[in-house]
N, C-alpha and C positions, 0 to 999 in steps of 0.2 A: 662187645663194643669197647673201644678205647676210651678211658676216662682218666685224664691226667690228674685231676684233683684227688680221686680215690687212690691212685697209685702213690702220689706224694704222701698222703695220710698213712698208707700201709708201711711206708719207710720212715714214718715218724718225722716227716718234713713239713714245715709250715706251708700252707697253700697260699701263695701270693700270685697276683696277675703275672709278674715277671717269671716266676718259676713255671707256672702253667704254660706260658708262651715258649719258654726254653724247651720244655718237655714236648710240646706239640711240634715245634720245629724239628727236633731230633727224631720224633716219630715219623714225620712226613719225609725227612731227607736222609735219615739213616746215620750218616757220619758228617759232622761239621766241626770246623775249628772255631776258636773263640771269635776271630774276626768275622767269619761268616755268620755266626750267631748274632753278633753285635749289629752288623749291617741289616740283617733280617728283622731284628727286634726294633731297630730305630724307626721302621715304618709304622709300627704299632705304638711304640713308646718313644716319641721324639726326644724326650729329656733323659732317657736312660743312659747311664755311664758305663764305660768299659769295666770299671771297677765293680759295678753291680753284677755284671755278667760273670766276671771272675769269681766273685764272692759266692754267688748262687751255684755256679758249676762246681766249685770246690766243695761246697757243703753237700751237694748231691753225690760227688765222687766219694767223700768220706763215709757216707751212708751206704755206699755200694749200690746206689740207684743208677748212677752213670758210670761208664767205664772210660778211662782215658786210653786211647790207642796211640802209642808212640811210633811215629813213622820216621825211618831214617832220612835225614837231610830234608825234613819238612816239619811243619808245625803239627803238634799233636791234634788229633780229632777226638771227639766225644760221641758216645752212643749210649742208648738206653741199655742197661745191664740185661743180659740174657745168658743162656747156657754157654759154656765154654766153647770158643771157636777161634779160628785164625782169620787172617785177612789177606786178600789178593789186592794188590795195588798196581794200577796201570801206570807205567813210567812215561807213557805218551800223553794221556788225557787226565791223569790223576784220579780216575774213578776208583772207588774202594768198594769191595764186595766182601761179604762174610763167606767163609767156607768152614764147614763142620768136618773136621778130620780128627782121628784118634792120635794124639801126640804121645801116647804111652810108649810106643816103640822108640821114639827119640829119648824119652826119659830113661828107658831101660838101657839104651846104648850109652848114655852119659854115665850111668851107674856102673856099667861094665868096664869102661875105659878110664874111669877116674874114681876118686873117693868122694866126689861131690854128690850131695843129696838134693835132688831137684824137688822144690815144693810148688813151683808154678812155671808154666811154659806159655810164652807169648810168641807166636810165629807170624811173621809178615812176609808174604811172598811178593816179589816184584817181577813184573813182566809186562806183556802187552795184551790188553783185552781183545775180545773177538771183534768188536767194532773197529778198533784201531788197526787190527790186522787186515780187515776187509778194505779199509780206506787206503791202506798203503800199497795195495795191489794194483 
């Protein structure tokens, strides 16, 4: 069973109502940007500030509890940290999905054609999700 308080403690993060709410929103929604988190948390904490959201999210990213997903030409989204994966982003509806692929072939190709040593690979695929493909027919 998912327990955000236990998870925060495991990452040596202070358990506060705001942090618990952020974790629960990300667990429920998968990927959210700061504005989406803020709008969602305002319902539960009417006096919460945008600065509080930024401060807490940044603290959780520093502890590698959350990952920042940088999306070309859009705001970064955040997700709970999990095993290495890439992302599929629908250019029509904005839906973001995780995809687990082996990026070692890409890393090997880079090493073959350059003298660059890759230490981390973040891949974002842009296209059209199956729902948007169906609705455009």
